[in-house]
N, C-alpha and C positions, 0 to 999 in steps of 0.2 A: 570412154575417160572419165568425164565429170562423174558420172555415175560410180567409179570405181573410187574417185577420190571421198568421194562424200562416205562410201562402207568406209573410210579409211578411217576422215574422220571418228565415223562412227566407234572406232573400232578402238582406237585411243585415248577417243575422251570419258571410255564409258566411268561412270566411280570406282568403278572394282579396280582399272585397267592405272586412273592413274592412284589410288590406295599404294597396286605396289610395283610402279615410281619411284610414291616416294620413300618409302616402307625401304627398295632397292639402295637406292640413295642415301639413306641414312647409314647400308649395312659396307659399300662400298665406302661413305666416309671414309670409315670405322676402321675399316682392312689397309688401308691405303695411308694413313694415319700410323701404323700400327707398324714398326721397323721388319723384316721380313716378311712383311707376309702382303703375296705381290696381288696384282690383277688378275692374274692367271687364276692364282689359289679361290679370288672369289668366283670367279665365273664355275672353275671345278665341284665350288662348296655351293653355288643354284645351283644345280643339275636335278639335282634327286627332287629338290623345291622347286622344279617346273614340271613331272611329273605329274602334279594335280591341275594345272592351271592347263588354258587352252592358250593356243600356238601363240597369240599376239602379248598376252601378260606375261609368257615364258617369257621372249624376247627381248620383252622389255626392257623385262630386270634385269636380265645381264646387258643390257647395254646402258641404262642409269648407272648400273652397279660399276662397272667397266669407264666410263667416264670418269666417276667420282674419284676412284681407287690413283685411276693414275693423277688426275691433278694432286688429291689429298698428302701421296707421296714427297710433293715438293716442305710438307710441312715440316714431318722428324726432320729432314736433312736442313735442313733451314735456323732450327734453331737447337736440331744437337748434331746433326754431321751425320747425320743415318741414313741415308735415303730410305724411305719405307717404300719406293716400288722400283724395281732397275728403271726400269722410264725417268727416275730424275736424277739416277745417281750421274749426269753425266754435267750437273752444273749444283753436286752439293758442296760443293768447294766455296766457288764465288757464294750463292744464299747464303754461307754459315758465314765467312767474312762480311758479306750487309750488316748481318743481326749483330757484329761483334764491335762492327761501327755505328750502329743503333740506325737500321735503314732496312730491320723487321718487316716494319710493316709494305713498304716497297717490290723489296721480294716478293715475299706471298702478295701483295695486289698486283704484279706483272705477271708470278704461274695463273695468277686465278684468269684473270681477265684475256689475258693472251689464251689461254688453252680452253676456252668457250670460245675462241671468235676460232682458234684453230680446229677444233672440233665442227662448227659450223663451214669452215669451208672444203675440207673434208666431206662433209657431208651434202653441204655442194657441188662438191668433186663427181661424186658418186650417187646423186639422182640426175644425173650428166652422162656419162661416162655408163652406169651400167647399163641403160637400157638399148644405147646404141653396140656395147660389146654384145650384148644377149643375140640384137637381131644378127651381130653377126655371129656370130657363137651357132648358130639356129641350120647354120652351114660348113657344122663340124661333122668326121664321120671317127671311128675309131682310130683311122691314122692323123688325124689332129690331134682329136683328144692323148694317145700315147707321147705324141712328142711334147703337146704342154705338157705335159705332169711330168714329164722326164725332165723337163727345164727348170720345172720348179722344184724339181728336189736339187738339181747341180748350182738353181740361185740361192736355193737353200744352206749348202753345205759351204757357196766359197764366199756369200754376204755373213751367212750368221760366226764366220769363227774366222782368226788371225791365225788359226792353222789348218788350213782346208784336210788337208789326211783326218785328222781327229776327226774331223767335221764327219768324213766317212764313213770312218768306222762306225758313229752315233748311228749313220746316217740305217748301214748297214744291218748296224741291231735289229734297229724300227721294222728294216723292212726282211727281215726274219719273224719276228714275230705279226708280222700279217701274216706270215704263209703258216702257220698255225693254225690247222682245224680242218671241217668240211666247206670253209666259204672259197672254194677254188670254183674256177671254172671246169674243173675233172671233177668233185664233187668227191675229190677221192682224200682217209685221212693223212693229212700231215703235219710230224712230229710234235702227235698227241701220247704218245710212248706209254697205251691202253687204257688212259684214263680218257672216262666220257663225261668229266670237265670239261676238256681239250677237245673237243670236239667242234665245239658252240665256237672257239678262236677265245684269244685272251682280250677280256672285255675295255675296251676302247675309255674310258669315260674309269673304271679303278685304278686301271694304269694311269691317268694322267692326275688322277686324284691324288694317288701313291710319286707320283714326282714332280709333281709341285708343292702340295703341303705337305707331306712324310718328311720329304726331303729336306724342309726347312725346320722340322721340327728335330729332326736326327739333327743339322746344321746347329739349332739352337742348343742344344742336348751339350754335345762334345766343344761349343765355342766357351772359353775362359776371358776371355777377354771382359775388360769392368764397364762397366756400363756408364757411357758419357754425359756428363748433366744437361739440362735444360740450359740456354743463356736466359738468364732471368732478367729481362726486356720486356717494360710494354711495347706492346703494339697498338700502332696508331691505325688513324680513319686508312686501310688499304686500298683506297680509291682514290685518292689523292695522286696526284703527278699523272694519273694515268693517260690524260685527255695529249697534256706532254710529251711522253715517250712513245704515244701513237706516232704524234708528228714528228716526231724525232727522229725515228728509229720505222718509216712507212717499208721499206728496203727490207730492213731482216726481217720484220715482220711477215711480208710476203713472198719469200723465197723461206721462211722457214716450214709455212704453210705448202708449200708447193712442192718442196723438197719432203717434208712429214707423209703427204699423199700418194705421193709417187714411193716413197722405202713402202711405208704400208702395204702398198700394193704386189711389191717381189715377196712369194712366195717366202717362207722363214727369214722375213725379214724384221717386222714389225713398231711398236714406239721404243723398243731400248735404244738398238739400232740409231733409226732416224736423229734420236737424241745426243746422243754419242757423234750423227755424221754431225747434221747441223751448228754442233756448237763448236765444232773444228772447223766448219766451212765458214762460222761471223767469227773465230777468233782471226780467222788466214784474211777475211777481206776487207776484215773493221779500219777504219783509221785509226784507233788508241788500240793498237792490240797489246802492249804495256799496260795495261790494266786489265786483263784478264791474270782473274784468281787473287784479287787483289779486294774486290766486290766492287763489282761490275755489273750495271742489272742486262748490260746488250745480249749478252748470251745470254741468260735467263730469259730472256722477250725470247729469241728465234730458237731455243729448244724448247721451251714450255711452247709456243703455236705449235711446234713438231707434232710432239707424243703425241698429243690428241689428236691431230688432224691426221697421224698416223693409224687412227682406231678404226676410224670411217673407210679410211682408201684400203684397210686393210677385209674390210665387207665385200669391193671390190671382185677379187676372184672368187668370193669365197661365193656370193651367189651367184653369178653366172659360169663357175667351172667348175664350180662345187671343189678350187681347192686351196687351203688357207691359205691367209695372206700374212695368221701369227700363231700363236700358242691358243691364244682366245679365240678365236675364232676358228680352229680345228677343232672346240669344244663346240663350241656354237655351231659345225655338220653336223655332229651327233641330236644336238636338238633338234634342229628343224629335220632332219631326214625321221625320230621322235614322232614330230609333230606335225607329217606328214605332206610339207614342204620344200620338199626335196633340192634340192640349188643346180640348179641348170637354164638353158633358154627359156624354157619353159614352163618357169616360176613366171617369169615377166607375162607366159599369154592365154597360159590357165585360171592365172589366182593374181592377177593383175595389184586388185585391193591392199592382199599380205604384204609386196610389197612397195608400196604408198606408205602403207602404216611401217614401215621401219623407216622409209625417210623420217616419218612426222616423230617418230620416239628417237631418232637421232638429235632432229631439231630442237625439243624440246629438253631431253637430258642437258645439253647445251649453255641453254638459255635458265634451267631453274638449276644449274651449277654454279651457278654467279652466288645470287641471295645465299642454299647451301652450304657451298665451298665457305662465303665470307662468315658463315652462323660459325663454321667446323673451323673458323680460323682464331674464333674469338675463344672458344673454350679447347681448343689445343692441347691447352697444355693440359687439361684434366684426363684427357684421354691420350698423351703418354705419360700416362702415370700408371695406368695397368701395369699393373707384375706381370711378366714374360711368363714368371712364374704359374699364374695364376691360366691364363691365356692359352698356353700353349698347349696343357691337354685340356682342353676344351676344346680347343679343334681339336685336339686328336676324336676324340669321342667323337665329333660331328663326321670327319674322312672316315670312321669306323659305319658309324651307322648312314652312312650315305652308298659308302661303299656298297654295304648288305641291303638295303633297301631294292636298287637296280635290280636282281632277280632274287631274292630273296636266300642267296645262296655265302658260306661259309669261303669260299673258295674266291670270290668276287674279292674277301675281305685279303685273304693271302695273296694273291696278286698287285695288289692296291701294296702292302708292308712290301713285297721282293720287289716292286718299281719304285719305292722309293729311296730301298737302300743301294738298289744299283744307281738309282743318280745322284745319291749324295757320292757314294766315291767315284762315278763318272764328270762331276764338276769338281770332287776336292782333286781332280788330274787334271785337272785341264781340256775334258772331252766335254762341248756343250749338249745339251738337252735337248733346242727344237730339233735337229735332222733325224731323230732318234723319234719323234711328236708325224713329225710330216715322212716320216717312213712308213709309220704304225696305220694312219691316216688315208694314206696314195700306194700304198703296196699294194692294196688288190684292184683300183682301179689304175694301174697300170699293170698289172697281168690281167686282167682279163680284158682290153685295151687293145693288147698284142697280142691273144690268144685270139682274139676275133680276127684281124687284123690278117692274122697270116692261114684262117682258117679261108675267109675271102680271099686271097690272093694267092691260096694253093701253095702258100711256103716259103711266096717272090719274096727275097727279101726288098729288092725296088723298088715295092709297089710303094713301099711307106716317104718314097719322095714322085711320084707320081703325080697324084694333085697336090696344083699350086703350095696352096693355105701350107697343107703337109712338108714340102719340101723344103717353105723359106720355116719352118718353127725350127725343123732338121740337121738343116745347116747352120742355124745360129745355133740350135744346142753340140752339135760338135765344133764348133768356132771356140764355145764357150770352154770345153775341150779340152783344144790342140793346141789354140793361139796360146796362151799363156805359154805354154812350153814349145812353141817355135818360134817366139820372140825371147825365151830367153838361150834354147842354141843361138838362133842369128847373132844375140847380144857376145853369148860367148868365142865365136866365130870373128866376131870383130876385132873381138882383148886380143886372139892371140893374134891375128891379122898386123892388129899396132903393136903388137910386141916382137915381132919377128922381121 
């Protein structure tokens, strides 16, 4: 183990890797600080750049860029009431109210300091739980993986949407896209319609760039609402009073970290859901709930801790099982496969130095967030003055070049544009995009494990419940499916009985 850690330190603290982290940090801070540009978009745009990097610098670029983007999304929310990323939306009104009261430095300082602490907490959980889970996952066969993937897809539908039916529809769309091409257990061309380009399937990366970047560009193009003005009040020392807040709200900090990491580890949830849930929890259990919405820092502390801890939490199922915890790790899984760091329990035994390097990258990213975040806050008003009419065409150019560079084919550009238009209309009608992405990522894994299991058992369905772990996962999945329907039916019968 000591030799692996020594190799990990050598990999991470290589001068080239440090340079990559600094550049990626600046990129992430910029993307997060511009309203409408998400951390997922930052990850998608980085993917083509990582083609030319070794595995550790490639992962370093993504880890640092996303951590910085999640934090810097607080800045436009605080100063303009326009969250830079969805993970900052939960407490935007609270931060903006504090800014109008002249407390922008406290709001931004709380977002910076407690985001960094949340990221470190999530990293600690990742370091402690991932190896244990990996050792446990070595006992998994195709039966267990089938139920695990099915449970992950089910959770994604119920967690990421307040309308599960719409989430289920987009999940089916994603699974349908995953069926296209020859990449199925039978090697039979499906849904290719005679097109040679579709024989290789629909590229995951162009599709993700389209769904997360092109959809935002289209949304900006059709948005006619006026740009909100920046609150022009001086920002003082953002670190002043942070120790006092830490002593006043220790339970909120710990709760935000723990809940954020747990939600991040659930497939399809991620930092956005973590921020909303922890803000609601903070208000529910606060001693001063009447102050929420008037410029009260308590909710910002808990949600700010949660959204960054969720980032590290999302890597737990991604590294151990190859199941993405959020849309960012869905892209990361593609990068890991591209770099021959195939996710799964064997990654912890065959290349432990790479896993230890990932741990170190998370620690460094959250530590350098504090000085770089402070610097970003100081120049934030200049960043926010970049005209979107200039920025969006530049991003569009990067998207086209990135999609084309993957396979040097215009077909991938067509996939990107089609996915972007589809995502725009889906979101405009209240359909969440995340289940569709998870369907694409996990569709092949679901089918492969199902077919393998059916071959092993000679078509006997009860074999899916023969093994103890498989039976537990199967019963848990079926409970998630049918328990809400059963409870609803019992409540209805109870209501009828009372009326009678």
